[in-house]
mmCIF entry with sequence, helices, sheets and N, C-alpha, C, O atoms, coordinates in Angstrom:
data_MODEL
# 
_entry.id   MODEL 
# 
_entity.id                         1 
_entity.type                       polymer 
_entity.pdbx_number_of_molecules   1 
# 
_entity_poly.entity_id                      1 
_entity_poly.type                           'polypeptide(L)' 
_entity_poly.nstd_linkage                   no 
_entity_poly.nstd_monomer                   no 
_entity_poly.pdbx_seq_one_letter_code       MFKNAIVRRPGHSLVNGITSTPELGKPDYELAKKQHDTYIDALKSCGVE 
_entity_poly.pdbx_seq_one_letter_code_can   MFKNAIVRRPGHSLVNGITSTPELGKPDYELAKKQHDTYIDALKSCGVE 
_entity_poly.pdbx_strand_id                 A 
# 
loop_
_entity_poly_seq.entity_id 
_entity_poly_seq.num 
_entity_poly_seq.mon_id 
_entity_poly_seq.hetero 
1 1  MET n 
1 2  PHE n 
1 3  LYS n 
1 4  ASN n 
1 5  ALA n 
1 6  ILE n 
1 7  VAL n 
1 8  ARG n 
1 9  ARG n 
1 10 PRO n 
1 11 GLY n 
1 12 HIS n 
1 13 SER n 
1 14 LEU n 
1 15 VAL n 
1 16 ASN n 
1 17 GLY n 
1 18 ILE n 
1 19 THR n 
1 20 SER n 
1 21 THR n 
1 22 PRO n 
1 23 GLU n 
1 24 LEU n 
1 25 GLY n 
1 26 LYS n 
1 27 PRO n 
1 28 ASP n 
1 29 TYR n 
1 30 GLU n 
1 31 LEU n 
1 32 ALA n 
1 33 LYS n 
1 34 LYS n 
1 35 GLN n 
1 36 HIS n 
1 37 ASP n 
1 38 THR n 
1 39 TYR n 
1 40 ILE n 
1 41 ASP n 
1 42 ALA n 
1 43 LEU n 
1 44 LYS n 
1 45 SER n 
1 46 CYS n 
1 47 GLY n 
1 48 VAL n 
1 49 GLU n 
# 
_struct_asym.id          A 
_struct_asym.entity_id   1 
# 
loop_
_struct_conf.conf_type_id 
_struct_conf.id 
_struct_conf.pdbx_PDB_helix_id 
_struct_conf.beg_label_comp_id 
_struct_conf.beg_label_asym_id 
_struct_conf.beg_label_seq_id 
_struct_conf.pdbx_beg_PDB_ins_code 
_struct_conf.end_label_comp_id 
_struct_conf.end_label_asym_id 
_struct_conf.end_label_seq_id 
_struct_conf.pdbx_end_PDB_ins_code 
_struct_conf.beg_auth_comp_id 
_struct_conf.beg_auth_asym_id 
_struct_conf.beg_auth_seq_id 
_struct_conf.end_auth_comp_id 
_struct_conf.end_auth_asym_id 
_struct_conf.end_auth_seq_id 
_struct_conf.pdbx_PDB_helix_class 
_struct_conf.details 
_struct_conf.pdbx_PDB_helix_length 
HELX_P HELX_P1 AA1 HIS A 12 ? ASN A 16 ? HIS A 12 ASN A 16 5 ? 5  
HELX_P HELX_P2 AA2 PRO A 22 ? LEU A 24 ? PRO A 22 LEU A 24 5 ? 3  
HELX_P HELX_P3 AA3 TYR A 29 ? SER A 45 ? TYR A 29 SER A 45 1 ? 17 
# 
_struct_conf_type.id          HELX_P 
_struct_conf_type.criteria    ? 
_struct_conf_type.reference   ? 
# 
loop_
_atom_site.group_PDB 
_atom_site.id 
_atom_site.type_symbol 
_atom_site.label_atom_id 
_atom_site.label_alt_id 
_atom_site.label_comp_id 
_atom_site.label_asym_id 
_atom_site.label_entity_id 
_atom_site.label_seq_id 
_atom_site.pdbx_PDB_ins_code 
_atom_site.Cartn_x 
_atom_site.Cartn_y 
_atom_site.Cartn_z 
_atom_site.occupancy 
_atom_site.B_iso_or_equiv 
_atom_site.pdbx_formal_charge 
_atom_site.auth_seq_id 
_atom_site.auth_comp_id 
_atom_site.auth_asym_id 
_atom_site.auth_atom_id 
_atom_site.pdbx_PDB_model_num 
ATOM 1   N N  . MET A 1 1  ? -13.978 7.314   3.956  1.00 0.00 ? 1  MET A N  1 
ATOM 2   C CA . MET A 1 1  ? -13.125 6.194   4.327  1.00 0.00 ? 1  MET A CA 1 
ATOM 3   C C  . MET A 1 1  ? -13.551 4.974   3.515  1.00 0.00 ? 1  MET A C  1 
ATOM 4   O O  . MET A 1 1  ? -14.737 4.784   3.244  1.00 0.00 ? 1  MET A O  1 
ATOM 5   N N  . PHE A 1 2  ? -12.599 4.170   3.139  1.00 0.00 ? 2  PHE A N  1 
ATOM 6   C CA . PHE A 1 2  ? -12.896 2.962   2.379  1.00 0.00 ? 2  PHE A CA 1 
ATOM 7   C C  . PHE A 1 2  ? -13.509 1.900   3.279  1.00 0.00 ? 2  PHE A C  1 
ATOM 8   O O  . PHE A 1 2  ? -13.151 1.782   4.451  1.00 0.00 ? 2  PHE A O  1 
ATOM 9   N N  . LYS A 1 3  ? -14.435 1.131   2.721  1.00 0.00 ? 3  LYS A N  1 
ATOM 10  C CA . LYS A 1 3  ? -15.068 0.051   3.473  1.00 0.00 ? 3  LYS A CA 1 
ATOM 11  C C  . LYS A 1 3  ? -14.646 -1.317  2.961  1.00 0.00 ? 3  LYS A C  1 
ATOM 12  O O  . LYS A 1 3  ? -14.781 -2.314  3.670  1.00 0.00 ? 3  LYS A O  1 
ATOM 13  N N  . ASN A 1 4  ? -14.133 -1.372  1.730  1.00 0.00 ? 4  ASN A N  1 
ATOM 14  C CA . ASN A 1 4  ? -13.748 -2.642  1.120  1.00 0.00 ? 4  ASN A CA 1 
ATOM 15  C C  . ASN A 1 4  ? -12.328 -2.551  0.571  1.00 0.00 ? 4  ASN A C  1 
ATOM 16  O O  . ASN A 1 4  ? -11.857 -1.477  0.194  1.00 0.00 ? 4  ASN A O  1 
ATOM 17  N N  . ALA A 1 5  ? -11.667 -3.683  0.536  1.00 0.00 ? 5  ALA A N  1 
ATOM 18  C CA . ALA A 1 5  ? -10.324 -3.764  -0.044 1.00 0.00 ? 5  ALA A CA 1 
ATOM 19  C C  . ALA A 1 5  ? -10.210 -5.062  -0.826 1.00 0.00 ? 5  ALA A C  1 
ATOM 20  O O  . ALA A 1 5  ? -10.750 -6.092  -0.422 1.00 0.00 ? 5  ALA A O  1 
ATOM 21  N N  . ILE A 1 6  ? -9.512  -5.005  -1.936 1.00 0.00 ? 6  ILE A N  1 
ATOM 22  C CA . ILE A 1 6  ? -9.223  -6.203  -2.719 1.00 0.00 ? 6  ILE A CA 1 
ATOM 23  C C  . ILE A 1 6  ? -7.756  -6.525  -2.486 1.00 0.00 ? 6  ILE A C  1 
ATOM 24  O O  . ILE A 1 6  ? -6.879  -5.711  -2.775 1.00 0.00 ? 6  ILE A O  1 
ATOM 25  N N  . VAL A 1 7  ? -7.498  -7.702  -1.966 1.00 0.00 ? 7  VAL A N  1 
ATOM 26  C CA . VAL A 1 7  ? -6.122  -8.120  -1.683 1.00 0.00 ? 7  VAL A CA 1 
ATOM 27  C C  . VAL A 1 7  ? -5.904  -9.529  -2.217 1.00 0.00 ? 7  VAL A C  1 
ATOM 28  O O  . VAL A 1 7  ? -6.854  -10.275 -2.454 1.00 0.00 ? 7  VAL A O  1 
ATOM 29  N N  . ARG A 1 8  ? -4.665  -9.869  -2.398 1.00 0.00 ? 8  ARG A N  1 
ATOM 30  C CA . ARG A 1 8  ? -4.314  -11.243 -2.750 1.00 0.00 ? 8  ARG A CA 1 
ATOM 31  C C  . ARG A 1 8  ? -2.963  -11.560 -2.134 1.00 0.00 ? 8  ARG A C  1 
ATOM 32  O O  . ARG A 1 8  ? -2.129  -10.677 -1.930 1.00 0.00 ? 8  ARG A O  1 
ATOM 33  N N  . ARG A 1 9  ? -2.768  -12.822 -1.847 1.00 0.00 ? 9  ARG A N  1 
ATOM 34  C CA . ARG A 1 9  ? -1.517  -13.277 -1.249 1.00 0.00 ? 9  ARG A CA 1 
ATOM 35  C C  . ARG A 1 9  ? -0.367  -13.012 -2.224 1.00 0.00 ? 9  ARG A C  1 
ATOM 36  O O  . ARG A 1 9  ? -0.525  -13.201 -3.430 1.00 0.00 ? 9  ARG A O  1 
ATOM 37  N N  . PRO A 1 10 ? 0.775   -12.580 -1.720 1.00 0.00 ? 10 PRO A N  1 
ATOM 38  C CA . PRO A 1 10 ? 1.924   -12.344 -2.603 1.00 0.00 ? 10 PRO A CA 1 
ATOM 39  C C  . PRO A 1 10 ? 2.313   -13.619 -3.353 1.00 0.00 ? 10 PRO A C  1 
ATOM 40  O O  . PRO A 1 10 ? 2.296   -14.713 -2.790 1.00 0.00 ? 10 PRO A O  1 
ATOM 41  N N  . GLY A 1 11 ? 2.657   -13.460 -4.608 1.00 0.00 ? 11 GLY A N  1 
ATOM 42  C CA . GLY A 1 11 ? 3.109   -14.596 -5.406 1.00 0.00 ? 11 GLY A CA 1 
ATOM 43  C C  . GLY A 1 11 ? 4.540   -14.978 -5.052 1.00 0.00 ? 11 GLY A C  1 
ATOM 44  O O  . GLY A 1 11 ? 5.342   -14.138 -4.645 1.00 0.00 ? 11 GLY A O  1 
ATOM 45  N N  . HIS A 1 12 ? 4.840   -16.249 -5.214 1.00 0.00 ? 12 HIS A N  1 
ATOM 46  C CA . HIS A 1 12 ? 6.192   -16.729 -4.888 1.00 0.00 ? 12 HIS A CA 1 
ATOM 47  C C  . HIS A 1 12 ? 7.248   -16.057 -5.763 1.00 0.00 ? 12 HIS A C  1 
ATOM 48  O O  . HIS A 1 12 ? 8.417   -15.989 -5.384 1.00 0.00 ? 12 HIS A O  1 
ATOM 49  N N  . SER A 1 13 ? 6.843   -15.562 -6.926 1.00 0.00 ? 13 SER A N  1 
ATOM 50  C CA . SER A 1 13 ? 7.805   -14.921 -7.827 1.00 0.00 ? 13 SER A CA 1 
ATOM 51  C C  . SER A 1 13 ? 8.390   -13.632 -7.252 1.00 0.00 ? 13 SER A C  1 
ATOM 52  O O  . SER A 1 13 ? 9.347   -13.095 -7.808 1.00 0.00 ? 13 SER A O  1 
ATOM 53  N N  . LEU A 1 14 ? 7.840   -13.133 -6.162 1.00 0.00 ? 14 LEU A N  1 
ATOM 54  C CA . LEU A 1 14 ? 8.392   -11.905 -5.568 1.00 0.00 ? 14 LEU A CA 1 
ATOM 55  C C  . LEU A 1 14 ? 9.846   -12.082 -5.156 1.00 0.00 ? 14 LEU A C  1 
ATOM 56  O O  . LEU A 1 14 ? 10.580  -11.097 -5.075 1.00 0.00 ? 14 LEU A O  1 
ATOM 57  N N  . VAL A 1 15 ? 10.280  -13.303 -4.896 1.00 0.00 ? 15 VAL A N  1 
ATOM 58  C CA . VAL A 1 15 ? 11.676  -13.520 -4.502 1.00 0.00 ? 15 VAL A CA 1 
ATOM 59  C C  . VAL A 1 15 ? 12.631  -13.261 -5.660 1.00 0.00 ? 15 VAL A C  1 
ATOM 60  O O  . VAL A 1 15 ? 13.835  -13.114 -5.449 1.00 0.00 ? 15 VAL A O  1 
ATOM 61  N N  . ASN A 1 16 ? 12.104  -13.202 -6.886 1.00 0.00 ? 16 ASN A N  1 
ATOM 62  C CA . ASN A 1 16 ? 12.937  -12.949 -8.061 1.00 0.00 ? 16 ASN A CA 1 
ATOM 63  C C  . ASN A 1 16 ? 12.850  -11.506 -8.534 1.00 0.00 ? 16 ASN A C  1 
ATOM 64  O O  . ASN A 1 16 ? 13.365  -11.167 -9.599 1.00 0.00 ? 16 ASN A O  1 
ATOM 65  N N  . GLY A 1 17 ? 12.200  -10.654 -7.746 1.00 0.00 ? 17 GLY A N  1 
ATOM 66  C CA . GLY A 1 17 ? 12.016  -9.261  -8.134 1.00 0.00 ? 17 GLY A CA 1 
ATOM 67  C C  . GLY A 1 17 ? 13.292  -8.445  -8.023 1.00 0.00 ? 17 GLY A C  1 
ATOM 68  O O  . GLY A 1 17 ? 14.259  -8.840  -7.370 1.00 0.00 ? 17 GLY A O  1 
ATOM 69  N N  . ILE A 1 18 ? 13.263  -7.306  -8.674 1.00 0.00 ? 18 ILE A N  1 
ATOM 70  C CA . ILE A 1 18 ? 14.391  -6.371  -8.624 1.00 0.00 ? 18 ILE A CA 1 
ATOM 71  C C  . ILE A 1 18 ? 14.331  -5.616  -7.301 1.00 0.00 ? 18 ILE A C  1 
ATOM 72  O O  . ILE A 1 18 ? 13.254  -5.225  -6.849 1.00 0.00 ? 18 ILE A O  1 
ATOM 73  N N  . THR A 1 19 ? 15.483  -5.416  -6.688 1.00 0.00 ? 19 THR A N  1 
ATOM 74  C CA . THR A 1 19 ? 15.539  -4.695  -5.418 1.00 0.00 ? 19 THR A CA 1 
ATOM 75  C C  . THR A 1 19 ? 16.513  -3.530  -5.518 1.00 0.00 ? 19 THR A C  1 
ATOM 76  O O  . THR A 1 19 ? 17.487  -3.584  -6.269 1.00 0.00 ? 19 THR A O  1 
ATOM 77  N N  . SER A 1 20 ? 16.243  -2.493  -4.765 1.00 0.00 ? 20 SER A N  1 
ATOM 78  C CA . SER A 1 20 ? 17.146  -1.338  -4.756 1.00 0.00 ? 20 SER A CA 1 
ATOM 79  C C  . SER A 1 20 ? 18.276  -1.520  -3.746 1.00 0.00 ? 20 SER A C  1 
ATOM 80  O O  . SER A 1 20 ? 19.209  -0.719  -3.701 1.00 0.00 ? 20 SER A O  1 
ATOM 81  N N  . THR A 1 21 ? 18.188  -2.581  -2.935 1.00 0.00 ? 21 THR A N  1 
ATOM 82  C CA . THR A 1 21 ? 19.234  -2.866  -1.946 1.00 0.00 ? 21 THR A CA 1 
ATOM 83  C C  . THR A 1 21 ? 19.630  -4.340  -2.044 1.00 0.00 ? 21 THR A C  1 
ATOM 84  O O  . THR A 1 21 ? 19.253  -5.144  -1.191 1.00 0.00 ? 21 THR A O  1 
ATOM 85  N N  . PRO A 1 22 ? 20.393  -4.693  -3.085 1.00 0.00 ? 22 PRO A N  1 
ATOM 86  C CA . PRO A 1 22 ? 20.753  -6.096  -3.291 1.00 0.00 ? 22 PRO A CA 1 
ATOM 87  C C  . PRO A 1 22 ? 21.574  -6.698  -2.152 1.00 0.00 ? 22 PRO A C  1 
ATOM 88  O O  . PRO A 1 22 ? 21.622  -7.919  -2.002 1.00 0.00 ? 22 PRO A O  1 
ATOM 89  N N  . GLU A 1 23 ? 22.218  -5.854  -1.353 1.00 0.00 ? 23 GLU A N  1 
ATOM 90  C CA . GLU A 1 23 ? 23.013  -6.384  -0.238 1.00 0.00 ? 23 GLU A CA 1 
ATOM 91  C C  . GLU A 1 23 ? 22.133  -7.056  0.819  1.00 0.00 ? 23 GLU A C  1 
ATOM 92  O O  . GLU A 1 23 ? 22.640  -7.796  1.661  1.00 0.00 ? 23 GLU A O  1 
ATOM 93  N N  . LEU A 1 24 ? 20.837  -6.811  0.783  1.00 0.00 ? 24 LEU A N  1 
ATOM 94  C CA . LEU A 1 24 ? 19.924  -7.460  1.733  1.00 0.00 ? 24 LEU A CA 1 
ATOM 95  C C  . LEU A 1 24 ? 19.551  -8.876  1.293  1.00 0.00 ? 24 LEU A C  1 
ATOM 96  O O  . LEU A 1 24 ? 18.969  -9.634  2.069  1.00 0.00 ? 24 LEU A O  1 
ATOM 97  N N  . GLY A 1 25 ? 19.882  -9.233  0.058  1.00 0.00 ? 25 GLY A N  1 
ATOM 98  C CA . GLY A 1 25 ? 19.566  -10.563 -0.438 1.00 0.00 ? 25 GLY A CA 1 
ATOM 99  C C  . GLY A 1 25 ? 18.147  -10.636 -0.964 1.00 0.00 ? 25 GLY A C  1 
ATOM 100 O O  . GLY A 1 25 ? 17.439  -9.632  -1.044 1.00 0.00 ? 25 GLY A O  1 
ATOM 101 N N  . LYS A 1 26 ? 17.746  -11.854 -1.325 1.00 0.00 ? 26 LYS A N  1 
ATOM 102 C CA . LYS A 1 26 ? 16.402  -12.066 -1.855 1.00 0.00 ? 26 LYS A CA 1 
ATOM 103 C C  . LYS A 1 26 ? 15.369  -11.931 -0.747 1.00 0.00 ? 26 LYS A C  1 
ATOM 104 O O  . LYS A 1 26 ? 15.655  -12.229 0.412  1.00 0.00 ? 26 LYS A O  1 
ATOM 105 N N  . PRO A 1 27 ? 14.164  -11.480 -1.103 1.00 0.00 ? 27 PRO A N  1 
ATOM 106 C CA . PRO A 1 27 ? 13.093  -11.398 -0.110 1.00 0.00 ? 27 PRO A CA 1 
ATOM 107 C C  . PRO A 1 27 ? 12.761  -12.771 0.464  1.00 0.00 ? 27 PRO A C  1 
ATOM 108 O O  . PRO A 1 27 ? 12.910  -13.790 -0.210 1.00 0.00 ? 27 PRO A O  1 
ATOM 109 N N  . ASP A 1 28 ? 12.316  -12.786 1.695  1.00 0.00 ? 28 ASP A N  1 
ATOM 110 C CA . ASP A 1 28 ? 11.907  -14.008 2.386  1.00 0.00 ? 28 ASP A CA 1 
ATOM 111 C C  . ASP A 1 28 ? 10.414  -14.205 2.131  1.00 0.00 ? 28 ASP A C  1 
ATOM 112 O O  . ASP A 1 28 ? 9.590   -13.462 2.664  1.00 0.00 ? 28 ASP A O  1 
ATOM 113 N N  . TYR A 1 29 ? 10.065  -15.199 1.322  1.00 0.00 ? 29 TYR A N  1 
ATOM 114 C CA . TYR A 1 29 ? 8.675   -15.412 0.931  1.00 0.00 ? 29 TYR A CA 1 
ATOM 115 C C  . TYR A 1 29 ? 7.788   -15.713 2.132  1.00 0.00 ? 29 TYR A C  1 
ATOM 116 O O  . TYR A 1 29 ? 6.681   -15.182 2.222  1.00 0.00 ? 29 TYR A O  1 
ATOM 117 N N  . GLU A 1 30 ? 8.243   -16.545 3.046  1.00 0.00 ? 30 GLU A N  1 
ATOM 118 C CA . GLU A 1 30 ? 7.428   -16.882 4.226  1.00 0.00 ? 30 GLU A CA 1 
ATOM 119 C C  . GLU A 1 30 ? 7.177   -15.641 5.082  1.00 0.00 ? 30 GLU A C  1 
ATOM 120 O O  . GLU A 1 30 ? 6.079   -15.458 5.608  1.00 0.00 ? 30 GLU A O  1 
ATOM 121 N N  . LEU A 1 31 ? 8.187   -14.795 5.220  1.00 0.00 ? 31 LEU A N  1 
ATOM 122 C CA . LEU A 1 31 ? 8.021   -13.550 5.972  1.00 0.00 ? 31 LEU A CA 1 
ATOM 123 C C  . LEU A 1 31 ? 7.036   -12.624 5.251  1.00 0.00 ? 31 LEU A C  1 
ATOM 124 O O  . LEU A 1 31 ? 6.203   -11.982 5.890  1.00 0.00 ? 31 LEU A O  1 
ATOM 125 N N  . ALA A 1 32 ? 7.135   -12.559 3.934  1.00 0.00 ? 32 ALA A N  1 
ATOM 126 C CA . ALA A 1 32 ? 6.214   -11.712 3.166  1.00 0.00 ? 32 ALA A CA 1 
ATOM 127 C C  . ALA A 1 32 ? 4.772   -12.166 3.359  1.00 0.00 ? 32 ALA A C  1 
ATOM 128 O O  . ALA A 1 32 ? 3.876   -11.333 3.492  1.00 0.00 ? 32 ALA A O  1 
ATOM 129 N N  . LYS A 1 33 ? 4.537   -13.479 3.375  1.00 0.00 ? 33 LYS A N  1 
ATOM 130 C CA . LYS A 1 33 ? 3.177   -13.990 3.608  1.00 0.00 ? 33 LYS A CA 1 
ATOM 131 C C  . LYS A 1 33 ? 2.686   -13.605 4.999  1.00 0.00 ? 33 LYS A C  1 
ATOM 132 O O  . LYS A 1 33 ? 1.530   -13.217 5.171  1.00 0.00 ? 33 LYS A O  1 
ATOM 133 N N  . LYS A 1 34 ? 3.568   -13.715 5.989  1.00 0.00 ? 34 LYS A N  1 
ATOM 134 C CA . LYS A 1 34 ? 3.194   -13.360 7.360  1.00 0.00 ? 34 LYS A CA 1 
ATOM 135 C C  . LYS A 1 34 ? 2.882   -11.863 7.456  1.00 0.00 ? 34 LYS A C  1 
ATOM 136 O O  . LYS A 1 34 ? 1.900   -11.471 8.086  1.00 0.00 ? 34 LYS A O  1 
ATOM 137 N N  . GLN A 1 35 ? 3.713   -11.038 6.834  1.00 0.00 ? 35 GLN A N  1 
ATOM 138 C CA . GLN A 1 35 ? 3.483   -9.595  6.849  1.00 0.00 ? 35 GLN A CA 1 
ATOM 139 C C  . GLN A 1 35 ? 2.175   -9.246  6.144  1.00 0.00 ? 35 GLN A C  1 
ATOM 140 O O  . GLN A 1 35 ? 1.453   -8.346  6.573  1.00 0.00 ? 35 GLN A O  1 
ATOM 141 N N  . HIS A 1 36 ? 1.877   -9.951  5.077  1.00 0.00 ? 36 HIS A N  1 
ATOM 142 C CA . HIS A 1 36 ? 0.631   -9.721  4.345  1.00 0.00 ? 36 HIS A CA 1 
ATOM 143 C C  . HIS A 1 36 ? -0.574  -10.069 5.217  1.00 0.00 ? 36 HIS A C  1 
ATOM 144 O O  . HIS A 1 36 ? -1.557  -9.328  5.246  1.00 0.00 ? 36 HIS A O  1 
ATOM 145 N N  . ASP A 1 37 ? -0.500  -11.184 5.921  1.00 0.00 ? 37 ASP A N  1 
ATOM 146 C CA . ASP A 1 37 ? -1.586  -11.572 6.826  1.00 0.00 ? 37 ASP A CA 1 
ATOM 147 C C  . ASP A 1 37 ? -1.781  -10.526 7.923  1.00 0.00 ? 37 ASP A C  1 
ATOM 148 O O  . ASP A 1 37 ? -2.912  -10.218 8.299  1.00 0.00 ? 37 ASP A O  1 
ATOM 149 N N  . THR A 1 38 ? -0.683  -9.986  8.430  1.00 0.00 ? 38 THR A N  1 
ATOM 150 C CA . THR A 1 38 ? -0.753  -8.936  9.446  1.00 0.00 ? 38 THR A CA 1 
ATOM 151 C C  . THR A 1 38 ? -1.407  -7.683  8.870  1.00 0.00 ? 38 THR A C  1 
ATOM 152 O O  . THR A 1 38 ? -2.191  -7.020  9.549  1.00 0.00 ? 38 THR A O  1 
ATOM 153 N N  . TYR A 1 39 ? -1.088  -7.364  7.630  1.00 0.00 ? 39 TYR A N  1 
ATOM 154 C CA . TYR A 1 39 ? -1.688  -6.217  6.944  1.00 0.00 ? 39 TYR A CA 1 
ATOM 155 C C  . TYR A 1 39 ? -3.201  -6.404  6.814  1.00 0.00 ? 39 TYR A C  1 
ATOM 156 O O  . TYR A 1 39 ? -3.965  -5.472  7.064  1.00 0.00 ? 39 TYR A O  1 
ATOM 157 N N  . ILE A 1 40 ? -3.634  -7.598  6.427  1.00 0.00 ? 40 ILE A N  1 
ATOM 158 C CA . ILE A 1 40 ? -5.068  -7.878  6.302  1.00 0.00 ? 40 ILE A CA 1 
ATOM 159 C C  . ILE A 1 40 ? -5.748  -7.759  7.661  1.00 0.00 ? 40 ILE A C  1 
ATOM 160 O O  . ILE A 1 40 ? -6.843  -7.206  7.759  1.00 0.00 ? 40 ILE A O  1 
ATOM 161 N N  . ASP A 1 41 ? -5.114  -8.270  8.699  1.00 0.00 ? 41 ASP A N  1 
ATOM 162 C CA . ASP A 1 41 ? -5.676  -8.136  10.052 1.00 0.00 ? 41 ASP A CA 1 
ATOM 163 C C  . ASP A 1 41 ? -5.834  -6.663  10.434 1.00 0.00 ? 41 ASP A C  1 
ATOM 164 O O  . ASP A 1 41 ? -6.825  -6.284  11.058 1.00 0.00 ? 41 ASP A O  1 
ATOM 165 N N  . ALA A 1 42 ? -4.859  -5.838  10.059 1.00 0.00 ? 42 ALA A N  1 
ATOM 166 C CA . ALA A 1 42 ? -4.933  -4.405  10.365 1.00 0.00 ? 42 ALA A CA 1 
ATOM 167 C C  . ALA A 1 42 ? -6.098  -3.756  9.620  1.00 0.00 ? 42 ALA A C  1 
ATOM 168 O O  . ALA A 1 42 ? -6.811  -2.925  10.183 1.00 0.00 ? 42 ALA A O  1 
ATOM 169 N N  . LEU A 1 43 ? -6.289  -4.132  8.362  1.00 0.00 ? 43 LEU A N  1 
ATOM 170 C CA . LEU A 1 43 ? -7.425  -3.605  7.607  1.00 0.00 ? 43 LEU A CA 1 
ATOM 171 C C  . LEU A 1 43 ? -8.741  -3.982  8.275  1.00 0.00 ? 43 LEU A C  1 
ATOM 172 O O  . LEU A 1 43 ? -9.634  -3.149  8.430  1.00 0.00 ? 43 LEU A O  1 
ATOM 173 N N  . LYS A 1 44 ? -8.848  -5.248  8.669  1.00 0.00 ? 44 LYS A N  1 
ATOM 174 C CA . LYS A 1 44 ? -10.077 -5.720  9.321  1.00 0.00 ? 44 LYS A CA 1 
ATOM 175 C C  . LYS A 1 44 ? -10.328 -4.976  10.625 1.00 0.00 ? 44 LYS A C  1 
ATOM 176 O O  . LYS A 1 44 ? -11.473 -4.653  10.943 1.00 0.00 ? 44 LYS A O  1 
ATOM 177 N N  . SER A 1 45 ? -9.278  -4.705  11.375 1.00 0.00 ? 45 SER A N  1 
ATOM 178 C CA . SER A 1 45 ? -9.449  -4.008  12.657 1.00 0.00 ? 45 SER A CA 1 
ATOM 179 C C  . SER A 1 45 ? -9.907  -2.562  12.457 1.00 0.00 ? 45 SER A C  1 
ATOM 180 O O  . SER A 1 45 ? -10.424 -1.932  13.379 1.00 0.00 ? 45 SER A O  1 
ATOM 181 N N  . CYS A 1 46 ? -9.710  -2.046  11.244 1.00 0.00 ? 46 CYS A N  1 
ATOM 182 C CA . CYS A 1 46 ? -10.176 -0.696  10.914 1.00 0.00 ? 46 CYS A CA 1 
ATOM 183 C C  . CYS A 1 46 ? -11.573 -0.715  10.297 1.00 0.00 ? 46 CYS A C  1 
ATOM 184 O O  . CYS A 1 46 ? -12.095 0.325   9.895  1.00 0.00 ? 46 CYS A O  1 
ATOM 185 N N  . GLY A 1 47 ? -12.175 -1.902  10.226 1.00 0.00 ? 47 GLY A N  1 
ATOM 186 C CA . GLY A 1 47 ? -13.525 -2.014  9.689  1.00 0.00 ? 47 GLY A CA 1 
ATOM 187 C C  . GLY A 1 47 ? -13.603 -2.247  8.195  1.00 0.00 ? 47 GLY A C  1 
ATOM 188 O O  . GLY A 1 47 ? -14.688 -2.196  7.616  1.00 0.00 ? 47 GLY A O  1 
ATOM 189 N N  . VAL A 1 48 ? -12.471 -2.502  7.564  1.00 0.00 ? 48 VAL A N  1 
ATOM 190 C CA . VAL A 1 48 ? -12.460 -2.765  6.126  1.00 0.00 ? 48 VAL A CA 1 
ATOM 191 C C  . VAL A 1 48 ? -12.766 -4.239  5.898  1.00 0.00 ? 48 VAL A C  1 
ATOM 192 O O  . VAL A 1 48 ? -12.259 -5.112  6.601  1.00 0.00 ? 48 VAL A O  1 
ATOM 193 N N  . GLU A 1 49 ? -13.603 -4.496  4.903  1.00 0.00 ? 49 GLU A N  1 
ATOM 194 C CA . GLU A 1 49 ? -13.967 -5.884  4.580  1.00 0.00 ? 49 GLU A CA 1 
ATOM 195 C C  . GLU A 1 49 ? -13.185 -6.365  3.382  1.00 0.00 ? 49 GLU A C  1 
ATOM 196 O O  . GLU A 1 49 ? -13.350 -7.508  2.955  1.00 0.00 ? 49 GLU A O  1 
# 
């Protein structure tokens, strides 16, 4: 099992990325940051540093 992870906050440029479902519109940057923080919390709860 992994003990360490390297992560970084999503860049604002993600809103300009290519999507396979354009009908959903551009990604929500604030939501992406929140989801990323939740992901980091999940890693920490599994013992990953």
